C-alpha positions in Angstrom: 62.0 93.7 107.0 59.8 94.8 104.0 56.1 94.0 104.8 55.8 92.0 101.6 58.4 89.5 102.8 56.8 88.9 106.1 54.9 85.6 106.1 51.4 85.0 107.4 51.4 82.6 110.4 49.5 79.4 111.0 49.8 78.5 114.7 49.0 75.0 116.0 48.1 75.7 119.6 47.8 72.1 121.0 50.1 70.4 123.4 49.6 67.1 121.4 52.1 66.6 118.6 50.9 65.3 115.3 47.2 65.6 116.3 44.2 67.3 114.8 45.5 70.9 115.4 48.8 70.2 113.7 46.9 68.7 110.7 44.6 71.8 110.6 47.5 74.2 110.6 49.3 72.2 107.8 46.1 72.1 105.7 45.3 75.7 106.1 48.9 76.7 105.2 48.7 74.4 102.1 45.5 76.1 101.0 46.9 79.5 101.7 50.1 78.8 99.8 48.2 77.2 96.8 46.3 80.5 96.6 49.6 82.4 96.3 50.1 83.4 99.9 53.4 83.3 101.9 52.9 81.5 105.2 54.8 79.6 107.9 53.5 77.1 110.4 54.4 77.6 114.1 53.9 75.0 116.8 53.1 76.9 120.0 54.2 74.0 122.3 57.8 74.6 121.2 57.7 78.0 122.9 57.9 78.2 126.7 55.5 80.8 128.0 55.4 81.5 131.7 51.9 82.3 133.1 50.8 85.8 134.1 51.0 86.2 137.9 48.7 89.3 137.9 51.3 91.4 139.6 50.5 94.5 137.4 54.1 95.5 137.3 53.5 96.2 133.6 51.1 98.9 134.5 53.9 100.8 136.4 56.8 100.0 134.1 57.7 103.2 132.1 57.4 101.2 128.8 54.6 98.9 129.9 56.7 95.8 129.6 56.0 92.5 131.4 58.9 91.6 133.7 58.5 87.9 132.6 59.2 88.7 128.9 62.9 88.0 129.0 62.5 84.8 131.1 60.7 82.7 128.5 60.0 82.5 124.7 56.8 84.5 124.6 58.5 87.5 122.7 58.7 85.7 119.3 55.0 84.7 119.6 54.0 88.3 120.3 56.2 89.5 117.4 54.1 87.4 115.1 51.0 89.2 116.3 52.7 92.5 115.6 54.1 91.6 112.2 52.2 88.9 110.4 49.8 90.2 107.6 47.3 87.4 108.5 47.1 84.7 111.1 45.5 81.3 111.6 45.0 79.6 115.0 44.2 75.9 115.3 43.3 74.7 118.8 41.5 71.9 120.6 38.8 72.7 123.1 39.4 71.3 126.6 36.5 71.6 129.1 34.8 74.3 126.9 37.9 76.4 126.5 41.4 76.7 125.0 44.3 74.4 126.2 46.3 75.7 129.2 49.5 76.6 127.3 47.5 78.7 124.8 45.5 80.4 127.6 48.8 81.2 129.4 50.0 83.0 126.3 46.7 84.9 126.0 46.9 85.9 129.7 50.3 87.4 129.1 48.7 89.7 126.6 47.5 91.8 129.6 50.5 94.2 129.3 49.7 94.8 125.7 46.0 95.4 126.5 47.0 98.0 129.2 49.3 99.7 126.8 46.7 100.0 124.2 44.2 101.3 126.7 46.8 104.0 127.6 47.1 105.0 124.0 50.4 103.4 123.1 51.1 104.6 119.6 53.1 101.4 118.7 49.9 99.4 119.2 47.4 101.9 117.9 49.4 102.2 114.7 49.4 98.5 113.9 47.6 97.7 110.6 44.1 96.2 110.8 44.4 92.5 110.0 42.4 89.3 110.2 42.9 86.1 112.1 41.3 82.9 110.9 40.6 80.1 113.5 39.7 76.5 113.5 38.6 75.0 116.8 38.2 71.2 117.2 36.2 69.5 120.0 36.0 65.8 120.9 32.3 66.2 121.9 29.9 65.7 119.0 27.3 68.2 120.4 26.9 70.9 123.0 25.3 74.3 122.6 28.2 76.4 123.9 31.3 74.2 123.2 33.1 77.0 121.3 31.7 80.2 122.8 34.3 80.8 125.6 37.2 80.2 123.3 35.9 82.5 120.6 35.1 85.3 123.1 38.6 85.1 124.6 40.3 85.1 121.2 38.2 88.1 120.0 39.2 90.4 122.9 42.8 89.2 123.1 43.5 89.8 119.4 41.8 93.2 119.5 44.8 94.7 121.3 46.8 94.0 118.2 44.3 95.4 115.7 43.4 91.9 114.7 39.8 90.8 114.1 38.4 87.3 113.8 37.1 85.9 110.6 34.2 83.5 110.5 35.6 80.5 112.4 35.7 76.9 111.3 34.2 74.9 114.2 34.6 71.2 114.2 32.9 68.9 116.7 33.3 65.2 117.2 37.0 64.9 116.4 38.9 63.4 119.3 41.4 60.9 118.1 44.7 62.3 116.8 44.0 61.1 113.2 40.3 62.0 113.1 40.8 65.1 110.9 43.4 63.4 108.6 40.9 60.5 108.0 38.1 62.8 107.0 38.6 63.9 103.4 35.6 66.2 103.4 36.8 68.2 106.4 40.3 68.3 104.9 38.9 69.8 101.8 37.0 72.4 103.9 40.2 73.5 105.6 42.1 73.7 102.4 39.4 76.0 101.0 39.4 78.0 104.2 43.1 78.6 103.8 42.7 79.6 100.1 39.9 82.0 101.0 42.0 83.6 103.7 44.8 84.3 101.2 42.5 85.8 98.7 40.8 87.9 101.4 44.2 89.2 102.5 45.2 90.1 98.9 41.8 91.9 98.5 42.4 93.8 101.7 45.9 94.9 100.6 44.5 96.1 97.3 41.8 98.1 99.0 44.4 99.7 101.4 46.6 100.7 98.4 43.6 102.3 96.6 42.4 104.4 99.5 
């Protein structure tokens, strides 16, 4: 597929349907598209991902593959990390971290991290890209509510040559319609999506000129 036809991806990473994360993904995608970007929304809960069992078989496999990869639907999600020109993650914070299904997917990235550390040219040759993220917490205050999630995301995505943009951190939104009922926050997310699209275009232009 020609790189210009590959859409950016907005992933809602919440187990709750039609809640704040879904709304954030939809708003980001709308802002991104209104700025001229090509983007698709993906609901992570629709993809079964089996958890890593820390067996390290991937370390001994000749190609570094996880033996679980053919037993669930993690492969399409990892393909997005390889192919998408830009990404957006929307997720709630549960007990100061990401929800279980999202963390299971992240843990399955161990095989990719090991391959990159071993110098896998397929991973090392991936273009440098940016991931935008919005995290939403029910608590209205707390000094370190988002710290664990951001640290995990930063190191997970590094294996795919993806760096985190400045995140959008939203505290005090618990009910499923809280984001939708806050026009000011909706406007911020739309702007965030538009800025992401413009940043992606600027980055592509710089890459062409180098």
